[in-house]
KOLLOGU-502669 format. One record per residue (C-alpha): x, z, y; residue in one letter. Coordinates in steps of 0.02 Angstrom, whole numbers, plus 50000, padded with zeros to 5 digits. Layout:
<zaros>
+-------+-------+-------+---+
|     u |     w |     v | r |
+-------+-------+-------+---+
|     X |     Z |     Y | A |
...
+-------+-------+-------+---+
</zaros>
This chain:
<zaros>
+-------+-------+-------+---+
|     u |     w |     v | r |
+-------+-------+-------+---+
| 49227 | 50491 | 49473 | X |
| 49292 | 50403 | 49625 | X |
| 49329 | 50508 | 49784 | X |
| 49330 | 50463 | 49966 | X |
| 49460 | 50527 | 50088 | X |
| 49377 | 50544 | 50256 | X |
| 49480 | 50564 | 50412 | X |
| 49415 | 50595 | 50589 | X |
| 49499 | 50481 | 50713 | X |
| 49395 | 50492 | 50871 | X |
| 49310 | 50632 | 50964 | X |
| 49131 | 50683 | 50943 | X |
| 49113 | 50714 | 51127 | X |
| 48983 | 50606 | 51212 | X |
| 48909 | 50559 | 51043 | X |
| 48732 | 50589 | 50989 | X |
| 48675 | 50755 | 50919 | X |
| 48645 | 50685 | 50743 | X |
| 48824 | 50612 | 50743 | X |
| 48899 | 50782 | 50788 | X |
| 48797 | 50860 | 50656 | X |
| 48854 | 50730 | 50526 | X |
| 49034 | 50765 | 50559 | X |
| 49005 | 50953 | 50541 | X |
| 48911 | 50912 | 50376 | X |
| 49060 | 50814 | 50315 | X |
| 49173 | 50963 | 50357 | X |
| 49263 | 50877 | 50502 | X |
| 49297 | 50982 | 50659 | X |
| 49429 | 50897 | 50757 | X |
| 49528 | 50737 | 50773 | X |
| 49653 | 50725 | 50621 | X |
| 49547 | 50828 | 50500 | X |
| 49533 | 50756 | 50333 | X |
| 49417 | 50792 | 50188 | X |
| 49403 | 50732 | 50011 | X |
| 49220 | 50703 | 49950 | X |
| 49146 | 50629 | 49798 | X |
| 49082 | 50448 | 49815 | X |
| 48896 | 50479 | 49808 | X |
| 48756 | 50388 | 49904 | X |
| 48720 | 50539 | 50013 | X |
| 48905 | 50545 | 50072 | X |
| 48909 | 50354 | 50101 | X |
| 48757 | 50367 | 50210 | X |
| 48838 | 50508 | 50314 | X |
| 48990 | 50403 | 50337 | X |
| 48890 | 50253 | 50391 | X |
| 48811 | 50359 | 50529 | X |
| 48985 | 50394 | 50601 | X |
| 49082 | 50246 | 50540 | X |
| 49155 | 50220 | 50722 | X |
| 49228 | 50400 | 50725 | X |
| 49308 | 50406 | 50549 | X |
| 49416 | 50312 | 50428 | X |
| 49383 | 50307 | 50244 | X |
| 49501 | 50278 | 50097 | X |
| 49466 | 50281 | 49906 | X |
| 49568 | 50405 | 49802 | X |
| 49578 | 50423 | 49620 | X |
+-------+-------+-------+---+
</zaros>
Protein backbone atom coordinates (compact mmCIF):
# COMPACT_ATOMS: atom_id res chain seq x y z
CA UNK A 1 0.00 0.00 0.00
CA UNK A 2 1.16 3.53 -0.77
CA UNK A 3 2.35 5.69 2.10
CA UNK A 4 2.42 9.44 2.53
CA UNK A 5 5.28 11.37 4.09
CA UNK A 6 3.84 14.45 5.79
CA UNK A 7 6.13 17.26 6.99
CA UNK A 8 5.04 20.32 8.94
CA UNK A 9 6.45 23.47 7.32
CA UNK A 10 4.50 26.24 9.07
CA UNK A 11 3.51 26.99 12.65
CA UNK A 12 0.11 26.18 14.08
CA UNK A 13 0.13 29.44 16.05
CA UNK A 14 -2.75 31.64 15.00
CA UNK A 15 -4.55 28.72 13.39
CA UNK A 16 -8.01 27.49 14.22
CA UNK A 17 -8.49 24.97 17.00
CA UNK A 18 -9.51 22.20 14.58
CA UNK A 19 -6.33 22.75 12.54
CA UNK A 20 -4.17 22.48 15.66
CA UNK A 21 -6.00 19.33 16.67
CA UNK A 22 -5.55 17.87 13.19
CA UNK A 23 -1.79 18.43 13.30
CA UNK A 24 -1.66 16.66 16.68
CA UNK A 25 -3.80 13.85 15.29
CA UNK A 26 -1.30 13.40 12.48
CA UNK A 27 1.51 13.28 15.05
CA UNK A 28 3.10 16.62 14.16
CA UNK A 29 4.25 18.82 17.03
CA UNK A 30 6.71 21.33 15.61
CA UNK A 31 8.05 22.73 12.36
CA UNK A 32 10.23 20.16 10.60
CA UNK A 33 8.51 17.13 12.14
CA UNK A 34 7.85 14.33 9.63
CA UNK A 35 5.53 11.33 9.88
CA UNK A 36 4.77 8.51 7.46
CA UNK A 37 1.10 7.51 7.24
CA UNK A 38 -0.84 5.03 5.12
CA UNK A 39 -2.66 6.57 2.16
CA UNK A 40 -6.25 6.29 3.39
CA UNK A 41 -9.25 8.59 2.89
CA UNK A 42 -9.21 9.59 6.58
CA UNK A 43 -5.58 10.72 6.38
CA UNK A 44 -6.20 12.53 3.08
CA UNK A 45 -9.04 14.45 4.73
CA UNK A 46 -6.81 15.45 7.65
CA UNK A 47 -4.13 16.62 5.24
CA UNK A 48 -6.72 18.63 3.29
CA UNK A 49 -7.62 20.47 6.51
CA UNK A 50 -4.02 21.65 7.08
CA UNK A 51 -2.74 21.69 3.50
CA UNK A 52 -1.28 25.20 3.98
CA UNK A 53 0.80 24.01 6.98
CA UNK A 54 2.30 20.79 5.59
CA UNK A 55 3.98 19.27 2.56
CA UNK A 56 3.11 15.78 1.35
CA UNK A 57 5.18 13.26 -0.61
CA UNK A 58 4.23 9.78 -1.78
CA UNK A 59 6.56 7.03 -0.57
CA UNK A 60 6.64 3.35 -1.56
